[in-house]
N, C-alpha and C positions, 0 to 999 in steps of 0.2 A: 272803697272807705278810708277816711282818713280819722286822726285825730284819736287813736284806740287810748283808752283813759281808763281808771279808776278814782272811782266816788267813794263818800264815804256815808254811812245812815247810820249813824250812834256809832257801836261797834264796830260793825260789819263792813266789808269792804264790798262794793258792785261792782264789775266790769263793764264797760259801755262801751260802744263807739258811734258815731258820729257820721252821718250819711250828709254830704255838704250839698249834693244835688237837690237830694228830698228836705232838707234842712231839719231832720229827724233823729232822735236819739235812740239807739235801740240797747237794751239793758240785756244781762244775762238773767235769765227765767230763775234759775237753781240759785243766784244770789240772793233775788227778791224773796223767794220759799224761803228762803234761811232766815231771812229778817221775821217774815209772816210766822211761821211757827218757831221763833226764837230757837235755832239750830246751830252751833256753831262747826256740827262735823256736816263738813261736805256731802259724805256719801250718804248719810240719815237723810239729808235734803234733797239730794239726787232720788231717792229711792220714794220720796214722799211726790214728789214731779211725775214721776214714773206711773206711779198708780192715779195720779188726779187727772193724768193725760189723758189715759187710758179712758178714766171715768166721762172726762167730758167727751170725747170721741163717742163714747157709746150713747151719750146724751144729744147728739147731733149739735152740739156747741160747736160756732165756730172759730173760739178761742184758739183752739192747738191749731187749726189750718193758716191761721194769721204769723205765728209764730214762725220764724225763720232759723236760720243757723250758720253764724259766723264763727272763724277762728279769733279766741280769745285766750291769755294766757292763763292755761292749767297750774292746781297745783305746783306738776313735776317741773313748772317752768316752760316745757313746750306749747306750740300753738296749735290748739287743737279746736272741733267743731264741737259748738256749743247752743243749743236753744234760744234767742233773742228775741225780745217783742220790743215793739213801740212804745210812748205811754198811756195810747189810746186801749190798747190788746192790756196790756198790765191793769188798768184801773178794771177791765171785765173780770180778768182772772183773779184779783184780787177778793172779788164777790165769792169767788169758789173757796174760798180758805176763812176759815170761822178764825181771826186771829184779834187781839187787842190791839196790833199794832198796825192794821188795815186803815183808818184813817190816819194817823201820821204820815205811815207811807205813799198814799194818794196825796197829800199837803208837800210833800217831799219832791215826787216826781213832778208835780204842778213848778214846783220853785226850780229843781233843777232846769227845765225848758224856758223859763222866762231868763235864767243866770245864762245860758248860752248865747241868747239875743243878746244880751246886753256886752256878753265876750265879744261877739262877732263884731259890733260896731264897738267898742272899744276895750284892745288885746290887754289892756294895761288892769282892767277887772278880772283877767283870769289870772294874772300875777299876785292882786291885791288876795283875791281868797286861797291863792294856796298858800300864801303868808300866814290867813288867820288859821286856815285849817292847821298847819304844823304847831302855831300858837295854843290851840285850842288842845294838839297833842303834848304840849308843855316842853315845845322845843326853844331852846335859850334863842334870844337874839340872833347871837355868834353862830349859831349852828344855821338857823334860817339863811343868814346871808351868805355862806360857805355855799350853803345849798344849791341857793339861787346863782351865786356866780359861777358854781359847777357845772347850772343847767344852761346857763347861756356858753361855754366854754365849749359843752357837748355840743349843745344846735350848733353852733359855727361849723364844726368838723362834719357832721351830720350834711349841713349844707353843702359843705365843699365835696363831700361822696357824691351827693346827688348828684353835681354837678360835673361829675367827673365818671361816670358811666356805672354807679353803684345805684343798682336801681331796686332792686328786692328786699323784702324783710329779714329773708335769709342771710344775703349778702352783708346787711349791716349789722346782724347778730355775730355771724361770722369775724368781721373785724372788731367788735366790739371784746369779743373775747379772748382776739390775739391781742389787743392792747392789757387787755386785764390781765393774763394770764402772765402777760411779760411783767408788769411792775409791781402786781399782786404775789406772783409764783403761784398762784390758786384759780382754778376755772370762776366765769360767773356764779356756774352752778354750782363748785365745790363753796366758794364764800356765802352764798343763801343757805345750804347745809350746814354750813359753819354757825353761823347765826341762829338755826331752828327757822328758816324760812321757809315761805311755802310760794303763798301767790304775790305777799309782798314785796314790793319795788326797794329793789338791792339798796339805792342810795339812800332811801328816806330810814334807814337803817344802818348806815353808817357811823362812824363815829368825825369828827372833825378832820384828824388826820388823815381817815382813808379817801373821805371826802376829796381834801387838799390833793392827795396823789393822784386820785383819780383823776381830777383836771390838769394836773400837771402832766399825765401821759399825755392825754389827751390834745392840751395846747401842743405841747410839744410834736406829735404826730401830725395835727395839720401844717404845721409851722414846716415841717420835714416836707409833707405831703405837696406843698405850696413851693418850698426852694425846688421842687424837681419836676412840679407838675406830672404829679402821679394821675396812673387815669389807669380804671379799671380793676381790676382785683387785687393781680398778682402785685403789683406794684404799690397797691395802697396797702397792700399786706406786709410788704418788708418797710414801709414808712410807718406803720404800725408797731410793729415791731422794735425798733430804733426808737421812736419816740416812747415806747411803753417802757425799753430798758434806759432812757434819761431819770425815769420817777423810779425805776427798780435800783440806780445807783442810788439815789439820794435817799430813799425809803432805807438803803442798807446802811447808809452813813448814820443814817439819826438812831436808827434802832443799836448800833454799834456805841454812841455816846450815850444814850441812855439806859441800855439795858432792856428795852421795851420793845415789844413787838406792833408794829401797827395794823396788820390785818389780825381783825379782833373778833370773835366770838360775841360782842357783846353786840344788845339791839334795846329796839324800843318796842317791844311786845308787851309792854306793862302797862301800856297808854296812858301813864301820870308823866314822860318827860325822861324822866330816869332810865338812863341807859343800863338793861340788866346784864347780866351775864347769864350763861346757859346752866343747869344744873343747880 
C-alpha cells in the first residue's frame, strides 16, 4: 500500500489508502459511517458500525467479508488496524444505512475514483486539488504557498531517507519526531495536543511561522545529511538533531526579538480559515 491519504467530505475527514497494484482506493468504513449518520463522535460511529456489522453477518450479507483491515492513523496519532472497504463494497454498505447523505456520498465516492485516475496521468492535478481544498477552508494565498513549499522540502528529505536505508514508516516517524522535538522543543504528539488535534494533519493547522521553521529544520537536516552521506538510522538521527538545532536557534532569536512564541496552540478547526485559539 502506498499514498496514505486523508480526504474531506463536507466537514468530515475520511482516511483512505491507495493500492497501486490493484488501482483501488480503500476507505475507512467508520469514517464513512460517521458521514452517513452525521455523527462527529468517533466512538459513537464505531459502535454503530459494530452493531451494523453483526446484523449484516447474521443476514448473510457479503459486505462484511469483503471489508479488509489496514493500519491507518487513529485519533491518538498511532497507526492502528481499522476496517476499510473499496468503493464497490461501500456502495453496497450505504444501502444498509438509512441516511439523507447516502446519495451525496455515492456521488462523492465515484468522483474520488475518477480524480485518482486523473492524478496518476498528471500529478500536477493533485497539487491543484490540494490548493483548492485549502482555499475552500479559507487559508490565505500566503499560507498555501508556504504549506506547499514546506511539503516540497519534506518530500526531498523523505526521498533522501528512502535512498539511504530508511525504509519503514516507524523509522520515518522517529526521525521526523527528532527533528520536530529539536526545533520546537515539543514532540509531534505534544504539538498536536497543544492545538487540540486528533486525527488532523498537524501541518494543516500550523501558523505560517510554524510552517517556516518546520521547513528550515527539514531543509537543514537534508543538507547536513547530504554533506556527510548519512546512511541508516543512527547517522540520520544525528543529522536530524543538528538540522533541528539550526531551526531552534533561529526560532529562539525571533522569539527574543518579538516577544512572541512560535510554537502555538492556534489551529484552523473553526473551518473558516481563521486561526483559532483553544479555550
